[in-house]
N, C-alpha and C positions, 0 to 999 in steps of 0.2 A: 187871715190870708188876703192880701190885696187883690182886688178884682182885675182880671186879665183884660188887656186892651183888645177891643174888637177889631181885628185886622182882616177879617174875612172879606174877600173881594178886592183887597188892596194889592197894588203891584209894586214889586221891588225888582227892578231890572227886568229880567225875562220871567220872573216868578209871580204867579197870582196866588194869593193865600186862600186856602180852603179851611178845613176843619182843624180844631185843636185836638190832637190825638192822644197825647199823654204828657206826663211830666217826668223828666229825666231824674236820675238820682241826685244830680247836683242842684235840682230845683229849677233849672231853666226849662222853659216850655217849648215843646216841638209843635210846629205847624206843618200840615200836609199841603204842599204847594204844587201847582201845575205849571210846568215850564212851557214856554212857547213852542219848544220842539216836540211836545206831546208826552214827555216823561213826568212822572210824579216823583217828588223828593221830600223827605221829612227834614225840616230845618229848624234850628234853635231860633227862637224869637229874637234874641240878641244879635244873631248873625244877620238876620234880615234888616233890623233897624240900624245896624252899624254899617251896612253896605258890604259886609264880608261875603255874603252869599247873594248872588244875583242871577244864578242859573243852576241847572241840575249838574253842571260840569261841562255841558256842551260848548259853552263859550270858551273855556280854557282849551278844550280839544281843538276848536276851530282856530284859535290863536296859534296853537302848536303846528297844526297842519299848514297854516298860512306861512309860518316861519320857514318851514322846509320846502314849501311849494313855490316854485318860481316859474312854472310852465302852465300854459292853458290846456293844451291837448284836449280840446272839446270837439266831439264829433256828434253832429246832429243835436246839439244842445246838451249832451251828456259826456262826462269824462269816461274814457275807456276803462274797462275793468282792470287791465294791466296797470294803469296809472293809480287806481285806488289800492291795488295790492302793494304797489311800491310805497305809497304813503303809509299804509298800515304796517308794512314791514319796518319802516323807520320808527313809527310810533311805539311798536312793541319793544324796540331796542333802546329808544332814547327818552321816552316819556315815562317817568316814574309813576305817573298817575294812571297809566294804562292798566287794565285789569289783568293782562298777561305779562306785564313787565318782569315779574319775578321768575318767569320761565325763560326769559330772553335777556334783556339788558341786565337784569338783576343777577344773573349768573354768568355774565361776561360775554354774552352773544351780541355781536354788533353787525354793522353793515360796512363793507369795504369802502375805501375812499372813492373809488371810481364810481360806485353806485350812489353817491350823493347827488349825482346828476341823472335825471330821468332818462335823457337821451342815451346815455351810456348803458343804463339798465336795460332798456328795450332793445338796444342794438345787440347786447350780449345774449339776452334771453329770447328775443323774438316774440311775436304775438303768440298767445296760447293756441295750440293746435286744436284744442277742445275747450268749449266754454265752461266745462265743469272742473277744469284743472286749476290748481293754485300753486304757489311756489313752495318748494320743499328743499331743505338742506340734506344732502346725501349723507354727510357725517353730522349727526345731531349735536356733537360737541364743538363744532366749528361755526364760524360766523357766516353771514350771507356774502357770497362772492361768486364770480362767474364759474370758478372751478368746483364750487360746492353746492350749486343749486340746479334744479331741474323743475319743469312743470310736472306735477303729479296729481293724481286724484286723491280724495279724502281717505280712502281705504289704505292707500300706500303711505300716506302721512301718519295714519293711526298706527301703522306697523313700525313706525320709525321714532316713536316718542320715547322719552326717558323712562316711562313706566313699563315698557315691554321687556320681557325676558327673552333673550335669544338662545336657541339651542343649535349646536353644530353636530351634524350627522351625515355620513356619506359625502363629505365635501360640501354640504349645503348649510348655510347659516340662516335660519328662519325664526320668526317669533313663534310662541306657543300657538297663537291663533292661526298662523300660516301652516304650521305643522298639523294642526287639527284638521284643516281642510285637505291637506296633502295625504294624510293616512286614514282619514275617516273616523277618528276618535275624538270625542268632544273635548273642548278646551278644559272643562272642569275635571274630566277623567284624567287627562294628561297632567294637570296641575296636582291632583291628588296623588298620582303615582310618584311624581318627583318629590313631593313632600314626604312620602313614606320611604324615601331613600332608593327608589329605583334608578338605575342608570338611564341615560338618555336613550340608548339602544333598546333596553327593555321596555321603557315607557312607549316608544314609538312603534315597536314591532310586535308586541304581545297582543294578540286579538282580545277584544272585550270578552269577558266571561272566563278567561283563563288566568290562572294564578302565576305569579312570578316564579321562575325556577329557583330552587334553593341553591344558595351559593356553595 
C-alpha cells in the first residue's frame, strides 16, 4: 500500500488538515479538518487536493444568504433577529443543502412573492413582541405568507408539526400533548388508550385507574 501524503497542518481554502481518521470502503482516505468557522468536517483526500472541498459548507451557505440578501438592516453592528429569521425562512424553503429542506422546500413549502423583499416581510409581520418568539405557519401544509404566519413561541410550534396527532372533542381540536395538560392524564397514557381502541371521549374523560366501560 502506497504511503499516504502528510497533509497535517496544510490549508485548503478554509480547511486546515488534522488527523487521518479512517479509510472509506472505496479506498479513499478521510482527513479530519478544522474549518475557519470552528466546525470540524471529515473530507476525502481527493476532494481536498482537487479543490472540491474548501470549507465545512459554511462558504456555500454564505453565498446563498448573500444571493437573497440585498439589505443591511444593521442595528448597533448586528442584524436584527427578525432579519435573520427571514433569511433562515428562505434557506429552509430554497436551499436544498439546508438540513431542514426536506421538511419545507422538499415538500412544497415556499415563501410568497411579496416576502422576497425584507421590507415587505417586516411591514406585514412587525417586530416580535417577545424576543423568544419565532415565525410559525398557522396551517402547516401551506407556505409562508402574511395570511398564514404569526409570531409564536417554541411550544406552540411544537404543537403544530406534521408529527403531532390532533384530537377533536367538545368543539376543541388539540394535540395529544395539549390534551394531556388539559385533562391531567399523561401523554403516554392517552396514546396507549387510543392504541387499544378507546374512543377519544373515553380516552380523555376516564379517570386514571378506571377501566373502559364495556361496549
